[in-house]
C-alpha positions as CSV (number, residue, x, y, z in Angstrom):
1,M,0.0,0.0,0.0
2,K,2.9,2.3,0.6
3,L,4.0,1.9,-3.0
4,A,0.4,2.7,-4.1
5,R,0.4,5.9,-2.1
6,I,3.7,6.9,-3.6
7,F,2.3,6.2,-7.1
8,A,-0.8,8.4,-6.4
9,A,1.4,11.3,-5.1
10,A,3.6,11.0,-8.2
11,A,0.5,11.2,-10.4
12,C,-0.7,14.3,-8.7
13,V,2.7,16.0,-9.1
14,A,2.9,15.0,-12.7
15,V,-0.5,16.5,-13.5
16,L,0.3,19.8,-11.8
17,L,3.8,20.1,-13.4
18,A,3.5,18.6,-16.9
19,C,0.3,20.0,-18.4
20,G,1.1,22.2,-21.4
21,S,1.2,22.0,-25.2
22,A,3.1,18.9,-26.2
23,K,1.3,16.1,-28.1
24,A,2.2,12.4,-28.4
25,A,0.1,9.3,-29.0
26,P,-0.1,6.3,-26.7
27,T,1.8,3.2,-27.9
28,A,0.0,0.4,-26.0
29,Q,-3.5,-0.7,-25.2
30,V,-4.1,-1.8,-21.6
31,M,-1.4,-4.6,-21.6
32,I,-0.5,-5.5,-25.2
33,P,1.2,-3.2,-27.7
34,S,-0.8,-1.1,-30.2
35,T,0.0,0.1,-33.7
36,D,0.6,3.6,-32.4
37,I,4.2,4.7,-32.7
38,K,6.0,7.8,-31.4
39,G,7.1,10.4,-33.9
40,L,10.6,11.8,-34.2
41,R,11.8,13.2,-30.9
42,E,8.6,12.5,-29.1
43,L,9.3,11.0,-25.7
44,A,7.1,9.3,-23.2
45,I,7.9,8.5,-19.6
46,G,5.7,5.8,-18.2
47,L,5.1,4.5,-14.6
48,T,3.0,1.3,-14.4
49,Y,1.9,-0.5,-11.2
50,L,0.4,-4.0,-11.3
51,G,-1.1,-5.0,-8.0
52,R,-2.7,-8.3,-7.0
53,F,-6.1,-8.3,-5.5
54,S,-5.2,-11.3,-3.4
55,P,-2.5,-11.1,-0.7
56,K,-1.8,-14.9,-0.9
57,T,1.7,-15.9,-2.0
58,D,0.3,-18.0,-4.9
59,A,-1.4,-14.9,-6.4
60,G,1.9,-13.8,-8.0
61,A,4.0,-10.8,-7.4
62,S,3.0,-7.2,-7.9
63,S,5.3,-5.2,-10.0
64,T,6.4,-1.7,-10.9
65,D,7.6,-0.7,-14.4
66,I,9.4,2.6,-15.1
67,G,9.9,3.1,-18.8
68,I,11.1,5.6,-21.4
69,T,10.1,5.4,-25.1
70,T,11.1,7.7,-27.9
71,G,10.5,8.0,-31.6
72,L,13.5,7.8,-34.1
73,S,12.1,8.0,-37.6
74,P,11.7,11.4,-39.4
75,F,9.1,9.8,-41.8
76,E,5.5,10.3,-40.9
77,N,4.4,7.2,-42.9
78,L,7.1,4.9,-41.6
79,R,7.6,5.4,-37.9
80,M,10.0,3.7,-35.4
81,E,10.3,3.8,-31.6
82,V,12.6,2.3,-29.0
83,G,12.4,2.0,-25.3
84,I,13.9,0.8,-22.1
85,D,12.1,-0.4,-18.9
86,Y,13.1,-1.0,-15.3
87,V,10.8,-3.7,-13.9
88,T,10.9,-4.8,-10.3
89,S,8.6,-6.7,-7.9
90,N,10.6,-5.3,-4.9
91,L,11.8,-8.9,-4.2
92,Q,8.3,-10.3,-3.6
93,N,8.3,-14.1,-3.4
94,D,12.1,-14.0,-3.7
95,N,11.8,-13.0,-7.4
96,A,15.2,-13.7,-8.9
97,A,14.4,-11.6,-12.0
98,D,14.6,-8.5,-9.8
99,S,18.4,-8.9,-10.0
100,H,18.2,-8.2,-13.7
101,P,15.5,-5.5,-14.0
102,I,16.4,-4.0,-17.4
103,Y,14.3,-4.7,-20.5
104,F,14.3,-3.2,-24.0
105,N,11.6,-2.8,-26.7
106,A,11.3,-1.6,-30.3
107,K,8.5,-1.1,-32.8
108,Q,8.2,0.0,-36.4
109,G,5.1,0.5,-38.6
110,T,2.8,2.6,-40.6
111,P,-0.3,4.6,-39.5
112,E,-3.8,4.2,-41.0
113,D,-4.2,5.8,-44.5
114,A,-0.4,5.8,-44.9
115,F,1.2,7.0,-48.2
116,G,-2.1,8.6,-49.1
117,I,-3.9,5.2,-49.5
118,K,-7.3,5.8,-48.1
119,G,-8.6,2.9,-46.1
120,L,-5.2,1.3,-45.6
121,P,-5.0,-0.3,-42.1
122,A,-2.2,0.4,-39.7
123,F,0.7,-2.1,-39.4
124,A,3.3,-2.6,-36.7
125,V,6.0,-5.2,-36.0
126,G,8.2,-5.1,-32.9
127,G,9.6,-6.8,-29.9
128,Y,9.4,-6.3,-26.1
129,N,10.5,-7.9,-22.9
130,L,13.9,-8.2,-24.4
131,G,15.7,-9.1,-21.2
132,T,19.4,-9.2,-20.3
133,Y,19.8,-12.5,-18.4
134,D,19.5,-16.1,-19.2
135,N,20.8,-19.0,-17.0
136,S,19.3,-22.4,-17.9
137,K,21.2,-24.1,-15.0
138,R,19.4,-21.9,-12.5
139,G,16.1,-22.0,-14.4
140,I,16.1,-18.1,-14.6
141,S,15.6,-16.2,-17.8
142,T,14.4,-12.6,-18.4
143,R,14.8,-12.9,-22.1
144,Q,11.2,-13.5,-23.1
145,N,12.1,-11.8,-26.4
146,I,8.5,-11.5,-27.6
147,V,8.3,-10.5,-31.3
148,Y,4.9,-9.6,-32.7
149,G,3.0,-8.3,-35.7
150,L,-0.3,-6.3,-35.6
151,V,-2.8,-4.8,-38.0
152,A,-5.4,-2.3,-36.9
153,K,-8.4,-0.5,-38.5
154,T,-10.7,2.2,-37.1
155,L,-14.3,1.7,-38.0
156,P,-17.0,4.4,-37.7
157,V,-18.9,4.2,-34.4
158,I,-17.4,0.9,-33.5
159,G,-13.8,2.1,-32.8
160,R,-10.4,0.6,-33.6
161,L,-10.0,-3.2,-33.9
162,T,-6.5,-4.7,-33.7
163,A,-5.4,-8.3,-34.3
164,G,-2.1,-10.1,-34.7
165,G,0.2,-12.7,-33.3
166,Y,3.4,-13.2,-31.3
167,N,6.3,-15.6,-30.7
168,G,8.5,-15.6,-27.6
169,S,11.4,-17.6,-26.1
170,E,10.6,-21.1,-25.1
171,G,13.3,-20.9,-22.3
172,A,11.5,-18.0,-20.6
173,L,7.8,-18.6,-21.5
174,G,7.7,-22.4,-21.7
175,K,7.6,-25.0,-24.4
176,D,4.5,-25.0,-26.6
177,V,3.1,-21.9,-24.8
178,N,5.4,-19.3,-26.3
179,T,3.2,-18.3,-29.2
180,G,-0.3,-17.0,-29.5
181,V,-2.6,-14.3,-30.7
182,M,-3.1,-10.6,-29.7
183,A,-6.4,-8.8,-30.2
184,S,-7.9,-5.6,-28.9
185,W,-10.7,-3.0,-29.2
186,D,-10.3,0.6,-28.2
187,R,-12.2,3.8,-28.7
188,T,-12.1,7.4,-27.6
189,M,-15.6,8.1,-26.1
190,T,-16.2,11.4,-27.8
191,E,-19.9,11.2,-26.9
192,L,-18.9,11.8,-23.3
193,S,-15.5,13.5,-23.6
194,D,-12.6,13.6,-25.9
195,K,-10.4,12.9,-22.9
196,L,-12.0,9.5,-22.1
197,W,-10.6,6.3,-23.7
198,L,-11.8,2.7,-23.2
199,G,-10.0,-0.4,-24.3
200,V,-10.1,-4.2,-24.0
201,D,-7.2,-6.5,-25.0
202,Y,-6.4,-10.2,-25.1
203,M,-3.2,-12.2,-25.3
204,S,-3.4,-16.0,-25.6
205,G,-0.7,-18.5,-24.8
206,N,-1.2,-19.8,-21.2
207,N,2.2,-18.3,-20.3
208,A,3.2,-15.5,-17.8
209,N,1.8,-12.8,-20.2
210,G,-1.5,-14.4,-21.3
211,E,-4.4,-12.2,-20.2
212,L,-7.7,-10.5,-20.7
213,S,-7.7,-6.8,-19.7
214,L,-10.2,-4.0,-19.5
215,G,-9.3,-0.4,-18.9
216,G,-10.0,3.2,-19.3
217,S,-7.9,6.3,-19.4
218,W,-8.4,10.0,-18.9
219,T,-6.2,12.6,-20.6
220,F,-5.7,15.5,-18.2
221,C,-3.9,17.5,-20.8
222,K,-1.9,16.7,-24.0
223,Q,1.0,15.6,-21.9
224,V,-0.5,13.6,-19.0
225,T,-2.7,10.5,-19.2
226,M,-3.8,8.1,-16.5
227,L,-5.1,4.6,-17.2
228,V,-6.6,2.2,-14.7
229,G,-7.8,-1.3,-15.5
230,V,-8.2,-4.9,-14.4
231,V,-6.2,-7.9,-15.7
232,F,-7.3,-11.5,-15.7
233,F,-4.4,-13.8,-16.5
234,N,-5.1,-16.7,-18.8
235,P,-8.9,-16.7,-18.1
236,F,-9.6,-19.8,-20.1
237,Y,-6.9,-21.9,-18.4
238,T,-8.0,-24.6,-15.9
239,P,-5.5,-24.8,-13.0
240,S,-4.6,-28.2,-11.7
241,G,-4.0,-26.9,-8.2
242,P,-3.1,-23.8,-6.1
243,G,-0.5,-21.7,-7.7
244,D,-0.8,-23.4,-11.1
245,L,-2.3,-20.5,-13.0
246,P,0.3,-19.0,-15.4
247,G,0.6,-15.3,-14.7
248,G,-1.0,-15.5,-11.3
249,K,-4.3,-14.3,-10.0
250,P,-6.3,-11.2,-11.2
251,A,-4.7,-7.8,-10.7
252,Y,-5.4,-4.1,-11.1
253,T,-3.1,-1.8,-13.1
254,A,-2.5,2.0,-12.8
255,Q,-0.5,3.5,-15.6
256,L,0.7,7.1,-15.7
257,T,2.2,8.4,-19.0
258,I,3.9,11.8,-19.3
259,N,4.5,12.8,-22.9
260,L,7.3,15.3,-23.7
261,P,7.8,17.3,-26.9
């Protein structure tokens, strides 16, 4: 709870200090990547907290992710971004991965209607959870090395639909559960407010990342967005016993994003 209070205080400070005139698009849904990609010199600082509803040890560890993402491509129709994340569970459940908390990510793609082609969907390919440590003898690997491809299209009234697939490391995710599909729906609820966004996303695979998430965000200004949501890990998996659910028990997430010019 102490960490949650710190997060809330940081959010308040960010809203007070950062609101201004910069503009940058989000680059994820609730939990999975999106086809949004940062433009050249756009930079986002993200603070994400994932907290378990259950205090039991078999619920899985809560985690904090501090990340920085920036755009590299000068081309509007062919964008590219890279990022680095510091992820820690604060040594909950003796999490050995906390000793190797650095992860990298990268994404490249095109926006909708790129190159003047009306109706063209958005495309993105990328990788994330690119860890720095692998030790098969100890059974520890942070190199999930998830690579993915996504296609997205915004439809009138309905909103944006996104679908794709991914492949990750067997050593980190597990044999025969290291591939799957990604899908999402998201929409800015303009009928209520241009600042309100809702999204649902899904990732299959029955591994540590498999989930169904629902969330909503509020844009306080062009630079500051706050998202809150719930995450159900591998909801279609039938556990064989306590602690057998990949990814752990349901959690809530709070995500603060500060966009800089």
